N, C-alpha and C positions, 0 to 999 in steps of 0.2 A: 820516555825519552825527554830529557830536559836540555841537553846540549849535543850538538852535532858538529863534526868536522868534515871537510871536503878534500878528498885526494885530488892531486893535479889531474885535470881533465885531459883525456887522450884523444887525438885523432891521427889518421894516417896520411895527412896532407899538410905537414909542417905548421901545425897550430893555427891554420886559417879559421877553423871552427872552434878549436879548443880554447883559444884565448877569450873570444867574446862569450862563450858559454860558461867558462870559469868565472868571469866577471858577473854574469847574470846570476849564477847559482850563489855566489858569495853575497850579492845584493839581496837575493831572496832570503837567505839564511840570516843576514844581519837585520833585515826588517821584520823577520818573523817574530811575533810576540809570544808564541808558544815554545819554540825552540830557541835556545841560545846558540851562538856560533863561536867556535874556537878554531884558530888558524892551524893548518896542517903543519906538523913538524918539518924542519928543514933537514931532510936526510941527505947524506953525501952520495948516495947511490941512486941510480935511475929507478923510478917507480914504474912497475908494470901493473896497472890497476886490475887486469884480468886475473892476476895470480891470487887475489883475495878470495876468489871463489873456492879455491882448493887449499888455501893456507890460512885457516882461521886464527892460528897463533899470531900471524902478521897483523891481522885485524885487531886482535886484543892488544898487541904491542902499540899500535897507533892510538887506540882508545886510552891506554894507560898514559902514554906520553902527552896526549892532549886533554886528559881528564874529562873525556866525553863519554856518552853512552851510545852514540851512533856515528857511523862513517858512511858518507855518500861517495859513490864513484860514478863517473860519467865517461862513456866510451862512444866515439863517433867514427864510423868508417865509411869511406866513399868507394863504391865498387860498381860492377855492371848493373846491379839492381838499384842504383841510386844511393841515397843516404840511409845508413842504418845507425840507430842510436839506442843506447841503453842507459838507464839511470837505476842504480842499485843502492839499497840501504842495508848495511850490516849493523849488527848490534852486539852488546856485551854478552848476550846469551850465547856463550861458547864461541863467539866470533863468527857465527853463521850468517848467511844472507837471509834477511827477513822478508823484504819485498823488492820487486823489480818491475819496472815499466820500460817498454821499448816500442820503437816504431821503425818501419822501413818504407821509404817512399821514393819512387822513381822520378818524381817531378820536383821535389824540393831540393834546391841548392842555395837559395838566398838565406843569408844569416838571419834576417828579420823573421822569416817563417820558421827557421830552426829554433829561434828564441821562443816563439809562441808554442812550439811543440814541447820544449823543455819546461816552460811554465806549467803547461797542462800535465806533464808527467810528474812534476814536483807536487802539484795539488793532488793528483791521483794517488801517489804514494801516501800522502798525509791522510787522505780520505779512507785508505785501506787499513789504517791502524785500528786496533780494536777498541779505541777510546777517542773521545774528542778533546778532552782536557783533563786536568787533575786538580786536586785540592792543594792549595798553597799553604793554608793554615786553618786551624780549628780552635775555637774557644767555646767550651760547652757544646751547645747544639748549633752554634753559628760557624759557618765555614766560608772561606774565601776561595773562589775558583779563578783559574787563569784564563777564563773565557768571558767575553763581554758582548756588547751590542754588535761589534764588528763580526762576531761569530754567529750572530742570530739569536743570542740569548735575550729574552724579554722579561720585563717585570711581571711577577706572579706566575711565571712558567714553572712547571714541575719537571725536575730532572732526576735521573736515577744514578745513584752512586754505587759502583760495583768494584769489587776487588778481583783482579785477574789472578787466577790460580795456576793456570798452565797454558802454555802455547802448544798447539798441535802443529807439527811440521810435516811437510811432505817427506816420505822416507828417503827419497833419493836426492831431490833438489834442495831440501832443508828449508824451503820457504814456508811461510805461515799459511796454513789451510783452515785454521779455526782456533778458537780459544775456549777455555773453560773459565767461567767467571761466576762469582756469587754476588747477588744484589745485597748490599749491606745497609742502604738507606734510600729514602725518597727525600728530595730537597725541594723547597719552594723558594724561588728567587725573590729577594726582598729589596735589592738595590742593584742597578746595572750601570757600569761605566763602559767606555769603549773597549777596554782590554781586560777588565776584571768584573766579577759579579760577586754578590754576597747572598747567601741563602741560609 
């Protein structure tokens, strides 16, 4: 995933939670040094984010219009069990749901606490991806990676470079349950910058 778009965040209480969470997620995506952000297209019809689960062609349509590889959706409902929130990541791979994070809490109603939960869900989704970064360029045996000291990369560190061959998905839910990958190289980090490294 190199670029991601964000569908309009939904809540069932007149955007009281949706608006601040939309702003938070856009801020997270715009400041993300691994993912680029592309604005969601301005459709003339009302968007029902829950429909993306069962209509992968709609996901692919959004990805084509935004020229992105990923679509994030966020869904917040307030009910008798408190707040329920879901953050989902759909990808170009047939438009299926790849990863999902959720929480339900009887005691959380403050926007500040909800923001903290969404930051954690965003990081959890990124941590569940089957890779941490990727090769930006290669010249001979020298490669440039899109990870740097901010991601914990250190001078002299050994890294493994793998090619993802296949995603294994849950037969019903379609979410990722594992990957098949082949190690193609071992790298030694020779130079580190905050958001880049050379190996």
